[in-house]
C-alpha positions in Angstrom: 23.4 -85.1 -52.2 21.6 -87.2 -49.6 23.0 -85.4 -46.8 21.7 -82.1 -48.8 18.6 -83.7 -49.1 18.3 -84.4 -45.3 19.8 -80.8 -43.9 16.9 -79.4 -46.0 14.5 -81.8 -44.6 15.7 -80.4 -40.7 15.5 -76.9 -41.8 11.9 -77.2 -43.0 11.5 -79.3 -39.6 12.7 -76.4 -37.4 11.1 -73.7 -39.5 7.6 -75.9 -39.0 8.2 -76.3 -35.5 9.2 -72.4 -34.7 5.9 -71.2 -36.4 4.0 -74.0 -34.8 5.3 -72.3 -31.5 4.7 -68.9 -32.6 1.3 -69.7 -33.4 0.4 -71.5 -30.7 1.9 -69.3 -28.1 -0.1 -66.5 -29.9 -3.5 -68.1 -29.3 -2.7 -68.6 -25.7 -2.2 -65.0 -25.3 -5.1 -64.2 -27.1 -6.8 -66.6 -24.4 -5.6 -64.9 -21.6 -7.2 -61.6 -23.4 -10.5 -63.2 -23.5 -10.5 -64.0 -20.0 -9.6 -60.6 -19.1 -12.6 -59.5 -20.7 -14.8 -61.5 -17.9 -13.1 -59.0 -15.3 -14.3 -56.3 -18.4 -18.0 -57.6 -18.3 -18.0 -57.8 -14.3 -16.8 -54.4 -13.7 -18.9 -52.7 -16.3 -22.3 -54.5 -14.7 -20.8 -53.4 -11.5 -21.1 -50.0 -12.5 -24.0 -49.6 -14.2 -26.2 -51.4 -11.2 -27.3 -49.5 -8.3 -25.0 -49.7 -5.2 -27.3 -52.2 -3.3 -26.7 -55.0 -6.3 -23.4 -54.9 -6.8 -22.3 -58.4 -4.7 -25.2 -60.3 -6.4 -23.7 -59.2 -10.1 -20.2 -60.0 -9.5 -20.8 -63.1 -7.9 -23.0 -64.2 -11.2 -20.0 -63.2 -13.2 -17.8 -65.2 -10.9 -20.2 -68.0 -11.5 -20.8 -67.7 -15.0 -16.9 -68.3 -15.9 -16.6 -71.0 -13.7 -20.1 -73.1 -14.8 -19.0 -72.4 -18.6 -15.6 -73.5 -18.5 -16.9 -76.9 -17.0 -20.2 -77.3 -19.1 -18.1 -76.6 -22.2 -15.6 -79.0 -21.2 -17.7 -82.0 -20.3 -20.3 -81.5 -23.6 -20.5 -78.1 -24.8 -16.7 -78.3 -27.0 -17.6 -81.5 -28.7 -21.1 -80.5 -29.1 -19.7 -77.5 -30.9 -16.8 -79.5 -32.6 -18.0 -82.9 -33.3 -16.3 -83.5 -36.6 -19.0 -83.8 -38.7 -19.6 -81.4 -42.1 -22.8 -80.0 -43.1 -24.7 -81.0 -40.3 -27.6 -79.3 -38.0 -26.6 -81.5 -34.7 -23.7 -84.0 -33.7 -22.2 -84.5 -30.9 -18.3 -86.6 -30.4 -18.5 -87.4 -26.7 -18.1 -86.3 -23.1 -15.1 -84.5 -22.1 -11.9 -83.9 -24.1 -11.2 -86.8 -26.4 -8.3 -86.4 -28.1 -5.0 -87.9 -27.0 -2.1 -85.5 -26.0 0.8 -86.8 -28.6 1.4 -85.6 -32.0 -2.4 -85.6 -33.0 -3.3 -83.4 -30.2 -0.3 -80.8 -30.7 1.6 -80.1 -34.3 -0.3 -82.1 -36.1 -3.9 -81.2 -35.0 -4.5 -77.9 -36.8 -1.6 -77.5 -39.3 0.9 -76.1 -37.1 -1.6 -73.8 -36.0 -2.5 -74.4 -32.2 -2.5 -77.9 -30.4 -6.0 -79.5 -29.2 -5.8 -78.0 -25.8 -5.5 -74.5 -26.9 -8.3 -75.0 -29.3 -10.4 -75.9 -26.3 -9.4 -73.0 -23.8 -9.7 -70.6 -26.5 -13.1 -71.8 -27.6 -13.9 -72.2 -23.8 -13.5 -68.8 -22.9 -15.8 -67.5 -25.6 -18.2 -70.0 -24.7 -18.6 -68.5 -21.2 -19.2 -64.8 -22.6 -22.9 -65.6 -23.8 -24.0 -66.0 -20.0 -21.9 -62.7 -19.0 -23.8 -60.5 -21.8 -27.2 -62.0 -20.5 -26.5 -61.6 -16.9 -26.4 -57.6 -17.2 -30.0 -57.3 -19.3 -31.8 -59.2 -16.3 -29.4 -57.3 -13.7 -31.4 -56.2 -10.0 -34.4 -58.6 -9.9 -33.8 -62.0 -11.2 -33.2 -65.1 -8.4 -29.4 -66.4 -8.3 -29.8 -69.9 -8.7 -32.2 -69.6 -11.3 -30.2 -67.8 -13.0 -27.3 -70.7 -13.1 -29.9 -73.0 -13.8 -30.0 -71.0 -17.4 -26.8 -70.2 -17.5 -25.8 -74.5 -17.1 -28.5 -75.4 -20.3 -27.9 -72.4 -22.3 -24.0 -72.7 -22.3 -23.9 -76.4 -22.6 -26.6 -76.9 -25.5 -27.8 -73.3 -27.1 -24.3 -71.7 -28.0 -22.7 -74.7 -28.8 -25.7 -75.9 -31.7 -25.3 -72.7 -33.4 -21.7 -72.3 -32.9 -21.4 -75.7 -35.0 -23.6 -74.4 -37.5 -20.6 -72.3 -38.7 -17.5 -72.9 -36.8 -17.9 -76.4 -36.4 -18.6 -76.8 -40.4 -22.2 -77.2 -39.6 -24.9 -76.6 -42.4 -25.0 -73.0 -42.1 -21.1 -73.0 -43.2 -22.2 -75.1 -45.9 -24.2 -72.5 -47.7 -21.6 -69.8 -47.2 -22.6 -68.1 -44.0 -19.4 -65.7 -42.6 -18.7 -64.8 -38.9 -15.4 -63.9 -38.5 -15.3 -64.1 -34.3 -19.0 -63.9 -33.5 -21.0 -60.7 -33.8 -23.8 -63.3 -34.1 -22.6 -66.8 -33.2 -21.5 -65.1 -29.6 -23.0 -61.7 -29.2 -26.3 -62.0 -30.6 -26.7 -65.3 -29.3 -26.3 -63.6 -25.9 -28.3 -60.8 -26.6 -31.3 -63.5 -28.0 -30.8 -64.7 -24.5 -30.7 -61.5 -22.7 -33.9 -60.0 -24.7 -35.8 -63.7 -23.7 -34.9 -63.0 -20.2 -35.5 -59.4 -19.6 -39.5 -59.8 -21.7 -40.2 -62.8 -19.0 -39.0 -61.1 -15.9 -40.5 -57.6 -16.4 -39.0 -54.2 -15.9 -37.6 -53.3 -12.4 -40.1 -52.0 -9.9 -40.7 -48.0 -10.5 -38.8 -48.1 -14.0 -41.9 -47.2 -16.1 -44.7 -45.5 -14.4 -47.5 -43.2 -15.9 -45.4 -40.1 -15.7 -42.9 -42.4 -18.2 -39.3 -43.6 -17.9 -38.1 -43.1 -14.5 -33.8 -43.3 -14.8 -32.6 -46.1 -12.4 -28.7 -44.6 -12.6 -25.7 -46.8 -12.2 -24.0 -46.4 -8.5 -20.2 -46.2 -10.3 -19.3 -44.5 -13.7 -15.6 -44.9 -13.0 -16.2 -49.0 -12.7 -18.4 -48.9 -15.9 -15.7 -47.0 -17.7 -12.6 -49.5 -16.5 -14.9 -52.1 -17.6 -15.2 -50.5 -21.2 -11.3 -50.1 -21.5 -10.9 -53.6 -20.0 -13.5 -54.9 -22.9 -11.5 -53.2 -25.6 -8.2 -54.5 -24.4 -9.5 -58.0 -24.4 -11.5 -57.5 -27.6 -7.9 -57.4 -29.1 -7.6 -61.1 -28.1 -11.0 -61.8 -29.2 -10.6 -60.8 -32.6 -7.0 -61.0 -33.0 -6.8 -64.7 -31.8 -9.9 -65.6 -34.1 -7.6 -65.5 -36.9 -6.6 -68.7 -35.7 -2.5 -68.4 -36.1 0.1 -65.8 -35.2 -0.2 -64.7 -39.0 1.1 -61.1 -38.9 -0.6 -59.4 -41.6 -3.9 -60.8 -41.0 -3.6 -60.3 -37.1 -2.2 -56.3 -37.6 -5.2 -55.8 -39.9 -7.5 -57.3 -37.5 -6.2 -55.0 -34.2 -6.2 -52.1 -36.5 -10.3 -52.9 -37.5 -10.9 -53.7 -34.0 -9.5 -50.5 -32.6 -10.7 -47.8 -35.1 -14.4 -49.5 -35.3 -14.3 -48.8 -31.3 -13.4 -45.4 -31.7 -15.8 -44.7 -34.3 -18.6 -46.4 -32.4 -18.0 -44.4 -29.7 -18.1 -40.8 -31.7 -21.5 -41.9 -33.7 -23.3 -42.6 -30.1 -22.0 -39.6 -28.8 -23.4 -37.6 -31.7 -26.7 -39.4 -31.9 -27.2 -39.4 -28.0 -26.5 -35.7 -27.5 -29.0 -35.0 -30.4 -32.0 -37.2 -28.8 -31.1 -36.6 -24.9 -29.8 -33.1 -25.4 -27.0 -34.0 -23.1 -23.3 -35.5 -22.9 -24.3 -39.1 -21.8 -21.1 -41.0 -21.2 -22.8 -44.8 -20.4 -24.1 -44.1 -24.6 -20.3 -43.3 -25.5 -19.1 -46.4 -23.8 -21.6 -48.8 -25.1 -21.0 -46.9 -28.1 -17.7 -48.0 -28.1 -18.9 -51.7 -27.1 -20.9 -51.2 -29.8 -18.6 -50.7 -32.4 -16.5 -53.8 -31.4 -19.7 -55.9 -31.8 -20.7 -54.7 -35.2 -16.8 -55.4 -36.4 -16.2 -58.7 -35.0 -17.7 -60.6 -37.9 -15.7 -58.7 -40.6 -12.6 -57.7 -38.4 -10.3 -60.1 -40.9 -11.9 -59.0 -44.4 -13.1 -55.5 -44.7 -10.3 -52.2 -44.5 -10.1 -49.9 -41.8 -12.1 -47.1 -43.6 -15.0 -49.6 -44.1 -14.1 -50.7 -40.1 -14.7 -47.2 -39.2 -18.2 -47.0 -41.0 -19.2 -50.0 -39.1 -18.3 -49.0 -36.1 -20.1 -45.7 -36.5 -23.2 -47.1 -37.7 -23.3 -49.4 -34.6 -22.9 -46.3 -32.4 -25.3 -44.4 -34.2 -27.6 -47.3 -33.4 -27.0 -47.5 -29.6 -29.0 -44.8 -28.3 -31.6 -45.5 -31.1 -32.0 -48.7 -29.9 -32.2 -48.4 -26.5 -34.8 -46.0 -26.6 -36.6 -48.2 -28.8 -36.5 -50.8 -25.8 -38.0 -48.4 -23.1 -40.7 -47.7 -25.1 -41.6 -51.4 -25.3 -40.8 -51.7 -21.4 -38.1 -54.1 -22.0 -35.7 -53.1 -18.8 -32.2 -54.0 -19.6 -30.1 -52.1 -17.0 -26.9 -52.1 -18.9 -28.1 -51.9 -22.5 -26.7 -55.1 -23.1 -29.8 -56.1 -26.1 -28.7 -53.1 -27.6 -25.0 -53.5 -27.8 -24.7 -57.3 -28.2 -28.5 -57.9 -30.2 -29.0 -55.4 -32.3 -25.4 -54.3 -33.0 -24.0 -58.2 -33.4 -27.1 -58.4 -36.1 -26.1 -55.1 -38.0 -22.4 -56.4 -38.0 -23.2 -59.5 -39.5 -25.1 -57.9 -42.5 -22.1 -55.2 -42.8 -19.7 -58.3 -43.9 -22.0 -58.6 -46.9 -22.1 -55.0 -47.5 -18.0 -54.0 -46.9 -16.6 -57.6 -46.7 -14.5 -59.0 -49.2 -15.1 -62.9 -48.9 -15.8 -63.8 -52.4 -18.9 -64.8 -54.4 -20.1 -67.8 -52.4 -19.3 -66.5 -49.1 -21.1 -63.7 -46.8 -23.8 -63.1 -49.4 -26.8 -60.5 -48.1 -29.4 -63.4 -48.4 -27.1 -65.7 -46.5 -26.1 -63.8 -44.1 -29.9 -62.6 -43.2 -30.6 -66.5 -43.5 -28.1 -66.8 -40.4 -29.3 -64.3 -38.8 -33.1 -65.4 -38.5 -32.2 -69.3 -38.3 -29.9 -68.5 -35.4 -31.9 -65.7 -33.7 -35.1 -68.0 -33.7 -33.5 -70.9 -32.2 -31.9 -69.3 -29.5 -34.6 -67.0 -28.7 -36.6 -70.0 -28.7 -34.4 -72.0 -26.8 -34.3 -69.3 -24.0 -37.7 -68.3 -24.0 -38.3 -72.0 -23.0 -36.1 -72.4 -20.6 -36.5 -69.1 -18.8 -40.5 -69.9 -18.8 -40.0 -73.3 -17.2 -37.8 -72.4 -14.6 -40.4 -69.1 -13.7 -43.1 -71.6 -13.7 -41.1 -74.2 -11.8 -39.3 -72.2 -9.1 -39.9 -68.6 -10.2 -37.2 -66.6 -11.7 -37.9 -63.1 -9.9 -37.1 -62.2 -6.4 -39.8 -60.4 -3.9 -40.6 -56.9 -4.1 -39.5 -56.2 -0.8 -36.2 -58.0 -1.7 -36.3 -56.2 -4.8 -36.0 -52.9 -3.0 -33.8 -53.7 -0.1 -31.0 -55.2 -3.0 -29.9 -58.8 -4.0 -26.8 -58.3 -1.8 -28.9 -58.5 1.1 -31.3 -60.5 0.3 -29.3 -63.1 -2.0 -25.9 -63.1 -0.3 -26.5 -61.3 3.2 -23.2 -59.1 2.3 -22.5 -55.4 0.9 -20.4 -54.3 -1.9 -19.5 -51.4 0.4 -19.0 -50.9 4.1 
């Protein structure tokens, strides 16, 4: 009898270890996919800017990942996950503090992933916020002031609002729901992008007495490659947010993610044709991204048909939002505010309209509360930081430098010979 019991215990232990290995491996694969999204952002933004600013936008994308990961290591991670429930602000110390023993391995998250896996997966998310800001302020912001903003934004603003939900803070206690970050990642980046674009002002010659002058990007092939890389990486962004290798849930998330992106493309295609009377590739590309942002909050809790509708509506929003910001003379070279901010808000609202999370989670009132609270905090923080930097050292390059291009002005180099 004792021997049979011991064999059963050994079999259960082996099964748990195998499950832990599968879960942790999937989480690391998802981390790699999210990392590839930074290449997608770099290619997209490089394609959407003018030829004379390509080195500058690529340099910013390289620095954002580096600054973001290191600042998240030293401060951000423990500010976002301090281990205190229901709070507004907490901090559990500098650096990675969990010892590399069983407490940081199979025991750390009930056999889903290790402590180190948790950090690196979340760290890839953190750097994404400033990448969103990068595109909206492209072609006229000084490099060092932008990097100072990124350091503060990733170190302080993003982890604080992330703690409110993902770190079991006060919004989580109220039932706010955001599966993979329509608000906590994308709208947060979008609010920062909006603050920067307002304080910077539009690019020279964008808005004239004769109307809006289009400033097309230099490489639509590069932008298209960027969007497909982002779509590819989004399977890790959303699929990894299951936080395990649960075959049922990961499979559902893959499907809802894919069909929302496809529907977003079609929605943007139709509406942009009606508005602009042309087949605009940039709108189709941003429609895909809008669909992806829109489904990110509810990818684990809606049917594929609901995901299509969420994505399609997000895609329809894109050309309308781009036109709206242009009428306000808020210049956004890549459409980041429309894709990440507006579609992020829509995706968070869609949780209440389409999601199946129970009566105490994801209701319309609490979703709106989360949107407003996170938006007010993030926009205020970003606006103040940008404003202080503007006063102290300036944030916009000189007009002659803008005209010649930031590649020569900031880097003394050209992307193409």
